[in-house]
C-alpha positions in Angstrom: 3.6 -26.5 32.5 4.9 -30.0 33.1 8.4 -31.2 32.1 8.9 -33.5 29.1 8.6 -37.2 30.2 11.9 -39.1 30.0 12.3 -42.9 30.1 15.5 -44.9 29.4 15.4 -46.7 26.1 15.0 -50.5 26.1 17.3 -52.8 24.3 14.9 -53.8 21.6 13.5 -51.8 18.8 9.9 -52.7 19.7 10.4 -51.3 23.2 12.1 -48.3 21.8 9.1 -47.4 19.8 6.9 -47.4 22.8 8.9 -45.1 25.0 8.8 -41.3 25.1 12.0 -39.6 23.9 14.2 -36.6 24.6 15.8 -35.0 21.6 19.1 -33.2 22.3 19.8 -30.0 20.5 22.5 -30.8 17.9 24.9 -28.3 16.4 22.5 -27.8 13.4 19.7 -27.1 15.8 21.8 -24.5 17.7 22.6 -22.9 14.3 18.9 -22.5 13.8 18.8 -20.0 16.6 21.8 -17.9 15.5 21.8 -14.8 13.4 23.9 -14.6 10.2 24.1 -15.4 6.5 23.8 -19.2 6.1 27.1 -20.7 7.6 28.5 -17.3 8.5 27.1 -16.5 12.0 29.4 -14.0 13.7 29.1 -13.3 17.4 28.5 -9.6 16.7 25.1 -10.4 15.2 23.7 -12.6 18.0 22.3 -9.7 20.1 19.9 -9.1 17.2 18.3 -12.6 17.7 15.3 -11.1 19.6 11.7 -10.7 18.7 12.0 -6.9 19.1 14.8 -6.7 16.5 12.9 -8.9 14.1 9.8 -6.7 14.6 11.8 -3.6 13.9 13.5 -4.8 10.7 10.4 -6.5 9.2 8.3 -3.4 10.1 10.5 -1.4 7.7 10.1 -4.1 5.0 6.3 -4.2 5.6 6.3 -0.4 5.2 8.1 -0.5 1.9 6.2 -3.4 0.4 2.9 -1.9 1.5 4.0 1.4 -0.1 4.7 -0.3 -3.4 1.3 -2.1 -3.3 -0.6 1.2 -2.6 1.4 3.5 -4.9 -0.7 2.6 -8.0 -3.8 3.9 -6.2 -2.2 7.4 -6.2 -1.5 7.2 -10.0 -4.9 6.0 -11.3 -5.8 9.2 -13.1 -2.2 9.7 -14.3 -2.1 6.3 -15.9 -5.5 6.9 -17.5 -4.3 10.2 -18.9 -0.9 8.7 -20.0 -2.2 5.6 -21.8 -5.9 6.2 -22.2 -7.0 3.5 -19.7 -10.6 3.2 -18.6 -11.5 2.7 -15.0 -12.2 -1.0 -15.7 -8.6 -1.3 -17.1 -7.1 0.4 -14.0 -9.3 -1.9 -11.9 -7.5 -4.9 -13.6 -4.2 -3.3 -12.7 -5.3 -2.9 -9.1 -6.5 -6.5 -8.9 -3.5 -8.0 -10.6 -1.7 -7.8 -7.2 -4.1 -10.3 -5.8 -4.1 -12.5 -8.9 -0.5 -13.4 -8.1 -1.2 -13.6 -4.4 -4.1 -16.1 -4.9 -1.9 -18.3 -7.1 0.3 -19.4 -4.2 -1.0 -18.1 -0.8 -2.6 -21.4 0.4 0.5 -23.5 -0.3 2.7 -20.8 1.2 0.5 -20.7 4.3 0.6 -24.5 4.7 4.4 -24.5 4.5 4.8 -21.8 7.1 5.9 -24.3 9.8 8.2 -26.2 7.5 10.5 -23.6 6.0 12.9 -20.8 7.1 10.4 -17.9 7.6 12.8 -14.9 7.8 14.6 -16.0 4.6 11.3 -16.5 2.9 10.2 -13.0 3.9 13.5 -11.7 2.6 12.9 -13.3 -0.8 9.4 -11.9 -0.8 10.7 -8.4 -0.2 13.2 -8.8 -3.0 10.3 -9.9 -5.3 8.5 -6.7 -4.4 11.5 -4.6 -5.3 11.8 -6.3 -8.7 8.1 -5.8 -9.3 8.4 -2.1 -8.7 11.1 -1.7 -11.2 9.2 -3.8 -13.7 6.1 -1.5 -13.4 8.2 1.5 -14.4 9.4 -0.2 -17.7 6.7 1.3 -20.0 8.2 4.7 -19.4 11.6 3.6 -20.4 10.4 1.4 -23.3 8.0 3.8 -24.9 9.1 7.2 -23.5 6.7 9.7 -22.2 4.2 8.8 -25.0 3.3 12.4 -25.6 3.0 13.8 -29.1 3.9 17.4 -28.3 6.7 19.4 -26.8 5.4 20.9 -23.5 8.1 23.6 -23.5 7.2 24.9 -27.0 5.5 28.2 -27.6 2.1 27.6 -29.4 1.0 30.1 -32.0 -2.1 30.3 -34.1 -0.5 28.9 -37.2 -3.6 27.5 -38.9 -1.9 27.2 -42.2 0.5 24.5 -40.9 -1.0 21.0 -40.4 1.9 20.1 -38.1 1.1 23.3 -36.1 -2.5 22.4 -35.9 -1.7 18.8 -34.7 0.6 20.1 -32.0 -1.7 22.9 -31.0 -4.7 20.5 -30.6 -2.6 18.1 -28.5 -1.5 20.8 -26.1 -4.2 23.3 -25.9 -7.2 21.7 -27.7 -8.6 22.6 -31.1 -9.0 26.3 -31.6 -11.7 28.0 -33.7 -10.8 27.5 -37.3 -12.8 29.8 -39.6 -10.8 28.8 -42.7 -12.0 26.3 -45.2 -9.4 23.7 -44.1 -11.2 20.5 -45.0 -8.8 18.2 -43.1 -9.9 17.1 -39.6 -7.7 16.4 -36.7 -8.0 12.6 -37.4 -6.8 13.1 -40.9 -3.9 15.2 -39.6 -3.1 12.5 -37.1 -3.3 9.8 -39.7 -0.8 11.7 -41.9 1.5 12.1 -39.0 1.3 8.4 -38.2 2.0 7.4 -41.8 5.1 9.7 -41.8 6.4 7.8 -38.7 5.1 4.3 -39.5 7.9 2.7 -37.6 6.4 3.9 -34.3 3.8 2.0 -32.3 0.3 3.3 -32.4 -1.0 4.8 -29.2 -3.4 1.9 -28.7 -0.6 -0.6 -29.1 1.5 1.3 -26.6 -1.5 1.2 -24.2 -2.0 -2.5 -24.6 1.7 -3.3 -24.1 1.9 -1.0 -21.1 -1.1 -2.5 -19.5 0.4 -6.0 -19.9 3.7 -5.0 -18.4 2.2 -3.2 -15.4 -0.2 -6.1 -14.8 2.7 -8.6 -14.8 4.6 -6.3 -12.4 1.6 -6.1 -10.0 1.2 -9.9 -10.2 4.8 -10.2 -9.0 3.9 -8.1 -6.0 1.2 -10.7 -5.3 3.7 -13.5 -5.2 5.8 -11.4 -2.8 2.7 -10.6 -0.6 1.7 -14.3 -0.2 4.0 -15.1 2.8 3.6 -11.7 4.5 0.6 -12.2 6.8 0.7 -15.9 7.7 4.5 -16.1 8.0 4.8 -13.0 10.1 2.1 -14.0 12.6 3.4 -17.5 12.8 7.0 -16.4 13.5 6.0 -13.9 16.1 3.5 -16.2 17.8 6.1 -19.0 18.0 8.8 -16.8 19.5 7.0 -14.7 22.1 4.4 -15.1 24.9 0.9 -15.5 23.6 -0.4 -12.4 25.2 2.3 -10.4 23.4 1.5 -11.6 19.9 -1.1 -8.9 19.2 1.4 -6.2 20.4 4.2 -7.2 18.1 2.0 -8.0 15.1 0.3 -4.7 15.8 3.6 -2.8 15.4 4.3 -4.6 12.1 0.8 -4.1 10.8 0.8 -0.4 11.8 3.9 0.2 9.8 2.3 -1.7 6.9 -0.8 0.5 7.2 1.5 3.5 7.1 2.5 2.4 3.6 -0.5 3.8 1.9 0.1 7.1 3.6 3.7 7.2 2.3 2.5 6.1 -1.1 -0.1 8.9 -1.4 2.4 11.4 0.0 5.1 10.5 -2.4 2.5 10.0 -5.1 1.4 13.6 -4.6 5.0 14.8 -4.9 5.7 12.7 -8.1 2.3 13.8 -9.6 3.4 17.4 -9.2 6.5 16.7 -11.3 6.1 16.4 -15.1 6.5 13.0 -16.6 9.7 13.8 -18.4 11.2 15.6 -15.3 11.7 18.6 -17.6 10.6 22.2 -17.0 7.3 23.0 -18.6 4.8 25.8 -18.8 1.9 23.4 -18.2 0.4 23.3 -14.7 -1.0 20.3 -12.8 -4.5 21.7 -13.5 -4.0 21.5 -17.2 -6.0 18.7 -18.9 -2.9 17.4 -20.6 -0.7 17.3 -17.5 0.9 13.9 -16.8 2.9 13.4 -13.6 6.1 11.4 -13.1 4.2 8.2 -12.2 7.2 5.9 -13.0 9.5 7.6 -10.6 7.9 6.2 -7.5 8.2 2.6 -8.8 11.9 3.0 -9.3 12.5 4.7 -5.9 10.4 2.2 -3.9 11.7 -0.8 -5.8 15.4 0.0 -5.1 14.7 0.7 -1.4 12.8 -2.6 -1.0 15.8 -4.5 -2.4 18.1 -2.9 0.2 15.7 -3.4 3.1 15.4 -7.1 2.3 19.1 -7.9 3.1 18.8 -7.9 7.0 15.9 -10.3 6.9 18.2 -13.1 5.6 20.2 -12.8 8.9 17.5 -13.9 11.3 17.4 -17.5 12.4 14.8 -20.1 11.8 13.6 -19.7 15.4 14.7 -17.3 18.1 16.5 -18.5 21.2 14.2 -18.9 24.2 15.0 -18.1 27.7 14.5 -21.1 29.9 13.0 -21.0 33.4 14.9 -22.3 36.5 12.4 -25.1 36.9 13.0 -26.4 33.4 16.8 -26.4 33.9 16.4 -28.3 37.2 14.2 -30.9 35.5 16.8 -31.4 32.8 19.5 -31.9 35.4 17.5 -34.6 37.1 17.1 -36.6 33.9 20.0 -39.0 34.2 22.5 -36.3 34.2 21.3 -34.9 30.9 22.6 -31.3 30.7 20.2 -28.4 30.5 19.3 -27.0 27.1 17.5 -29.9 25.6 14.8 -29.0 23.1 12.2 -30.9 21.2 12.4 -30.2 17.5 9.8 -30.9 14.8 11.0 -31.6 11.3 14.7 -31.0 12.0 17.5 -33.5 12.1 18.0 -34.7 15.6 20.0 -37.2 17.6 18.1 -39.6 19.8 19.9 -40.5 23.0 19.3 -43.2 25.4 19.2 -42.7 29.1 22.9 -43.8 29.4 24.2 -41.4 26.8 26.1 -42.9 23.9 27.5 -45.8 25.8 24.5 -48.0 25.1 23.7 -47.4 21.5 23.9 -50.8 19.9 20.6 -50.3 18.2 21.5 -46.9 16.6 21.1 -48.1 13.1 17.7 -49.6 13.8 16.6 -46.3 15.4 17.6 -44.3 12.4 15.7 -46.7 10.1 12.6 -46.1 12.2 12.9 -42.4 11.8 13.5 -42.7 8.0 10.3 -44.8 7.7 8.4 -42.0 9.4 9.9 -39.4 7.0 8.8 -41.5 4.0 5.3 -41.3 5.2 5.3 -37.6 5.8 4.4 -36.6 2.2 1.2 -38.6 2.2 0.4 -37.6 5.7 0.8 -33.9 4.8 -1.5 -34.3 1.9 -4.1 -36.0 4.0 -3.7 -33.4 6.8 -4.2 -30.6 4.2 -7.6 -31.9 3.3 -8.6 -32.6 6.9 -7.5 -29.2 7.9 -9.8 -27.5 5.4 -12.6 -29.7 6.6 -12.1 -28.5 10.1 -12.1 -24.8 8.9 -15.2 -25.2 6.8 -17.1 -26.8 9.6 -16.2 -24.0 12.0 -19.1 -21.5 11.9 -17.3 -18.8 13.9 -14.2 -18.8 11.8 -16.2 -19.0 8.6 -18.5 -16.1 9.6 -15.5 -13.9 10.4 -13.8 -14.7 7.1 -16.9 -13.8 5.1 -17.2 -10.6 7.2 -13.6 -9.7 6.3 -14.4 -10.3 2.6 -17.3 -7.8 2.7 -15.2 -5.3 4.6 -12.2 -5.4 2.3 -14.5 -5.3 -0.8 -15.8 -2.0 0.4 -12.3 -0.7 1.4 -10.4 -1.8 -1.7 -13.1 -0.7 -4.1 -13.7 2.7 -2.6 -10.1 3.5 -1.8 -9.0 2.7 -5.3 -11.1 5.4 -6.8 -11.3 7.9 -3.9 -8.5 10.0 -5.4 -10.4 10.2 -8.7 -13.6 11.1 -6.7 -11.8 13.9 -4.9 -10.6 15.3 -8.3 -14.0 15.1 -9.9 -16.3 16.1 -7.0 -14.1 18.7 -5.4 -12.2 19.9 -8.4 -8.7 19.0 -7.1 -5.6 18.4 -9.2 -4.1 14.9 -8.9 -1.3 15.8 -6.5 -3.6 17.7 -4.1 -6.0 14.7 -4.0 -3.0 12.5 -3.1 -2.0 14.8 -0.3 -5.6 14.6 1.1 -5.4 10.8 1.0 -2.0 10.8 2.6 -3.1 13.1 5.5 -6.2 11.1 6.4 -4.4 7.7 6.0 -1.6 8.9 8.2 -3.8 10.4 10.9 -6.4 7.6 11.1 -5.4 4.3 9.6 -2.1 4.0 11.3 -3.5 5.2 14.6 -6.4 2.8 14.4 -4.1 -0.2 13.7 -1.7 0.6 16.5 -4.6 1.2 19.0 -6.1 -2.1 17.9 -2.9 -3.9 18.7 -2.4 -2.1 22.0 -6.0 -2.9 23.1 -5.5 -6.5 22.1 -2.6 -6.7 24.6 -4.2 -4.4 27.2 -7.5 -6.2 27.3 -5.9 -9.7 26.9 -8.0 -10.1 23.8 -9.7 -13.5 23.5 -11.7 -14.7 20.5 -15.0 -13.8 22.1 -13.8 -10.3 23.0 -12.4 -9.9 19.5 -15.7 -10.7 17.9 -17.6 -8.2 20.0 -14.9 -5.6 19.4 -15.2 -6.1 15.6 -19.0 -5.9 15.8 -18.7 -2.4 17.3 -16.0 -0.9 15.1 -17.3 -2.3 11.8 -20.8 -1.1 12.7 -19.3 2.4 13.4 -17.5 2.3 10.0 -20.9 1.5 8.3 -22.4 4.6 10.0 -19.5 6.8 8.8 -19.8 5.4 5.3 -23.5 6.4 5.2 -22.6 9.9 6.4 -20.4 10.4 3.4 -23.5 10.6 1.2 -24.2 14.0 2.8 -21.2 15.7 1.3 -22.0 16.6 -2.3 -20.9 19.4 -4.6 -23.0 20.6 -7.5 -22.1 19.2 -10.9 -20.1 21.9 -12.7 -22.1 23.5 -15.5 -20.3 23.2 -18.9 -21.4 25.8 -21.4 -21.6 25.6 -25.2 -22.1 21.9 -25.4 -22.4 20.4 -28.9 -25.9 21.0 -30.1 -26.5 24.1 -27.9 -28.1 26.9 -29.9 -25.3 29.4 -29.9 -24.1 31.6 -32.7 -20.8 32.8 -31.4 -19.0 29.7 -32.6 -21.1 29.0 -35.7 -18.1 29.4 -38.1 -15.5 27.5 -36.1 -16.0 24.0 -37.5 -15.7 22.4 -34.1 -15.7 18.6 -33.6 -18.3 17.3 -31.1 -15.9 14.8 -29.5 -13.2 17.3 -28.8 -14.0 17.9 -25.0 -11.3 20.1 -23.6 -12.6 22.3 -20.8 -11.4 25.8 -20.3 -12.3 28.4 -17.7 -13.4 31.8 -19.0 -12.7 35.0 -17.2 -16.4 35.2 -16.6 -16.1 32.2 -14.2 -17.8 29.8 -16.5 -16.5 26.5 -17.8 -16.7 26.0 -21.6 -16.7 22.7 -23.5 -13.6 23.4 -25.5 -11.6 26.4 -26.9 -13.2 25.9 -30.2 -16.7 25.9 -28.7 -15.8 29.0 -26.8 -14.8 30.7 -30.1 -11.1 31.1 -29.1 -8.8 31.7 -32.0 -5.4 32.4 -30.2 -3.2 31.0 -27.4 -0.8 33.5 -25.9 1.6 32.3 -23.1 -0.9 29.5 -22.2 -3.9 31.9 -22.1 -6.7 31.7 -24.7 -7.5 35.0 -26.4 -10.1 36.5 -28.7 -12.8 34.1 -27.5 -16.0 35.3 -29.1 -18.3 33.4 -26.7 -16.6 34.8 -23.6 -17.5 38.5 -22.7 -13.9 39.2 -21.5 -12.5 37.2 -24.4 -9.9 35.3 -22.4 -9.7 31.9 -20.7 -7.3 29.4 -19.1 -7.0 25.6 -19.4 -9.1 23.4 -17.1 -12.4 23.7 -15.3 -13.2 26.7 -13.1 -12.8 26.3 -9.3 -16.4 26.6 -8.1 -15.5 26.7 -4.4 -17.1 23.6 -2.9 -16.7 23.9 0.8 -17.4 20.2 1.8 -13.9 18.8 1.3 -12.8 19.1 4.9 -15.9 17.5 6.3 -15.7 14.7 3.8 -12.1 14.0 4.6 -12.7 13.9 8.3 -15.6 11.5 8.1 -13.7 9.3 5.6 -10.8 9.3 8.0 -13.0 8.0 10.9 -14.3 5.3 8.6 -10.8 4.1 7.8 -9.8 4.3 11.5 -12.8 2.1 12.5 -11.9 -0.5 9.9 -8.2 -0.6 10.9 -9.1 -0.9 14.5 -10.5 -4.3 13.7 -7.4 -5.7 12.0 -5.5 -7.1 15.0 -8.5 -8.2 17.0 -9.9 -10.0 14.0 -6.5 -11.7 13.4 -6.6 -12.9 17.0 -10.1 -14.3 16.4 -8.8 -16.2 13.4 -6.0 -17.9 15.3 -7.9 -18.4 18.6 -11.1 -19.8 17.0 -9.2 -22.7 15.4 -6.9 -25.4 16.9 -3.3 -24.5 17.4 -2.1 -26.7 14.6 -4.5 -25.0 12.1 -3.6 -21.4 12.8 -1.2 -20.9 9.9 -3.5 -22.3 7.3 -6.4 -20.5 8.9 -4.6 -17.2 8.4 -3.6 -18.1 4.9 -7.2 -19.2 4.0 -8.6 -16.0 5.4 -6.2 -13.8 3.4 -6.9 -16.0 0.3 -10.6 -15.4 0.5 -10.3 -11.7 1.4 -8.0 -11.2 -1.6 -10.3 -13.1 -3.9 -13.6 -11.6 -2.9 -12.3 -8.3 -1.5 -9.1 -6.9 -2.9 -9.4 -8.6 -6.3 -13.1 -8.1 -7.1 -13.4 -4.7 -5.4 -11.4 -2.6 -7.8 -12.8 -4.4 -10.9 -16.5 -4.1 -9.9 -16.1 -0.6 -8.6 -14.3 0.3 -11.8 -17.1 -1.0 -14.0 -19.6 0.9 -11.9 -17.7 4.1 -12.3 -17.3 3.7 -16.0 -21.1 3.3 -16.2 -21.6 7.0 -15.0 -19.3 8.5 -17.6 -21.0 11.1 -19.8 -18.1 12.0 -22.2 -15.5 9.5 -23.4 -12.2 10.5 -25.0 -13.0 9.2 -28.5 -10.3 10.0 -30.9 -10.5 8.7 -34.5 -12.9 6.0 -33.5 -10.7 4.8 -30.6 -12.3 5.1 -27.2 -9.9 6.0 -24.3 -10.4 7.3 -20.8 -13.5 9.1 -19.4 -13.3 12.8 -19.7 -16.5 13.8 -17.7 -18.6 11.9 -15.1 -22.0 12.5 -13.7 -20.9 13.4 -10.2 -24.2 12.6 -8.5 -24.2 9.1 -9.9 -20.5 8.8 -9.1 -21.3 9.6 -5.5 -24.2 7.1 -5.2 -22.3 4.2 -6.7 -19.0 4.7 -4.9 -20.6 5.1 -1.5 -23.6 2.9 -2.1 -21.5 -0.2 -3.0 -19.3 0.4 0.1 -22.1 0.9 2.5 -23.9 -2.2 1.4 -20.8 -4.3 1.8 -20.2 -3.0 5.3 -23.7 -3.8 6.3 -23.3 -7.4 5.1 -20.0 -7.5 7.1 -21.7 -6.5 10.3 -24.4 -9.1 9.7 -21.8 -11.9 9.4 -20.1 -10.8 12.7 -23.5 -10.9 14.5 -24.0 -14.4 13.2 -20.5 -15.5 14.5 -21.2 -13.9 17.9 -24.6 -15.5 18.3 -23.3 -18.9 17.4 -20.3 -18.6 19.7 -22.5 -17.3 22.6 -25.1 -20.1 22.2 -22.6 -23.0 21.8 -19.9 -21.6 24.1 -17.4 -23.0 21.7 -14.9 -20.1 22.4 -15.0 -20.4 26.2 -11.4 -20.7 27.3 -10.0 -21.9 30.7 -8.2 -19.2 32.7 -5.4 -19.4 35.3 -5.4 -17.6 38.6 -4.3 -14.4 37.1 -7.1 -14.3 34.6 -4.9 -15.1 31.6 -6.0 -17.6 29.1 -4.2 -20.9 29.4 -2.6 -22.0 26.1 -2.0 -25.7 25.5 -0.2 -27.2 22.6 -1.1 -30.6 21.1 2.0 -32.2 19.6 2.3 -34.5 16.7 4.7 -34.9 13.8 2.6 -32.5 11.6 2.5 -29.7 14.2 4.3 -26.5 13.8 7.7 -25.7 15.3 7.6 -24.0 18.6 10.1 -22.6 20.9 7.8 -23.4 23.8 8.1 -26.8 25.6 5.3 -29.2 25.0 3.2 -30.6 27.8 3.5 -34.1 26.4 5.9 -35.9 24.1 4.4 -38.4 21.7 5.9 -41.8 21.1 7.3 -42.7 17.7 4.7 -45.4 17.3 1.8 -42.9 17.7 3.2 -39.8 16.0 0.2 -39.6 13.7 -2.1 -39.2 16.7 -2.6 -35.9 18.6 -1.7 -36.0 22.3 -3.9 -34.0 24.5 
């Protein structure tokens, strides 16, 4: 790489504009490479001003923020049970994260080269912490929102309306052979009238939905700088061939977040919502886990982890080569250590130092006039940049491919825990453990291997496209294989309308679905429909429709043996998808010009959030609601789904995902064929086979710790020098 061209300044302003310049690092510029809090930059912190240290600290922040974002996926069924949300409503909660993200990601990406990146990442992490605590507020504002005491003994006191109400809430309505003319809804209405100062359940649900959506939107604001800022900062402060390696470490820890979220979500789901001892079990239809606890824990930890990020400098100090130092020493005695800066305050020195500086005021006015034009220039460049991106078929094809891939991943992963519960009869905490295990073993491994291969294979844009074609194609095959693993729909006996005489005198309500498992191994519609008249220590007794006369809460375990095979194939699908992350990121930044890379990353994440992460949960949620066979309808108010058609659930969940992955592969093939035919991604190589990276410099370019090949004159700063 050639040294910056240096020429002594002339004695006239016009001549001064036409010469190239050398900008000496001022004290402020030096401060931009020192670790510390604002003006306090102690020597003890300076050893941390390394890309490895930044990677280590931000990896922990990425882990915690990713955990917070994914935690809600582990609590979908718990939130539905707590507040009566439908799958469509939980889809809105899952998508709210990206609503906040989309509101600011493009502007944030465009500003990546113009602001202090580590501090911005610290602020983003603090925003995550605040959002986590905000999402837990419904628990503290409205309590557990349960209308029964889970520790109380339930007796068959049919003469007491309060006893009936409490009994129905905890263990379902029992067989009532008396002539009590009041229904459960009438009892509930009387209870509500007696406590008219309390919010109705539907009001609590609406308020809770709004609070959680706002909290998730705050996470989106905090997520906006994460991808583009991180890649830009790493790429600016390390050799190009090492970018994939360091970004791979950060991304791997970020991918580890969902595994931690599902693991801790399983632990918290196994704890009762009030953290009190209870005789209910996680398999009980009325069990509600401590969903709020994860938000509090992760939110506080995120606030703590954000602190070290504020200590990192705007740019890391760069080791200079001996050749660069010798070139500096030959430049009229100018000492080594000179550095070009873009967008920072700098002092312009003449070839004779400060001795000949009679035109200093004129020089400053020239620079000020350039600064006054910067706003209009940035606005113009913003539009021109998007024109370049939209006329880049390779980049555009890979972006659309990512949208289809993440639509499949976000939609299916959002409801996979629920699918495991319904298809394989697992309680919520066990479904979360399965998700944690397969995420930990496959997703993290896939991301790390993808980053390692990017460095090992010296991944170019063309190699990245071919690599993505292979792994996304493999994930499509794995997605199709998931159709094979199906369990039979559990048979529910004594449905309303069934011709049975054993419960003829029980006065059962048809919308009171509350499954119980009889000692005969059969699942019954409700205790009332099974003819049960007593509850003793949580066990139903004297059930006239059950030969043995006894039953327990929940559906029977019918022993489906396909869970392990399903989990393994699902793990491979996730691993193939995560293998593509780092190579695809390299394609994004290598298929566009150097000056467009930040906005290219920001635009790609904008589109994948809009068409993938945002639409995926909403559309998948609507599809899942469409296969519901029994809704929780209490007193004319529809709540969550109580029973799904498992066969249709399987078809829609995996069918939507497989179709999206097929479209993704098609887009990658298009990008590959275009690049191959036009040879637009062919890159020159040096003698060692490494890709040569050149940097075109103008006033709108990004900051870089690497010396430029050419230095633009002040007169032509709006032009790109090649």
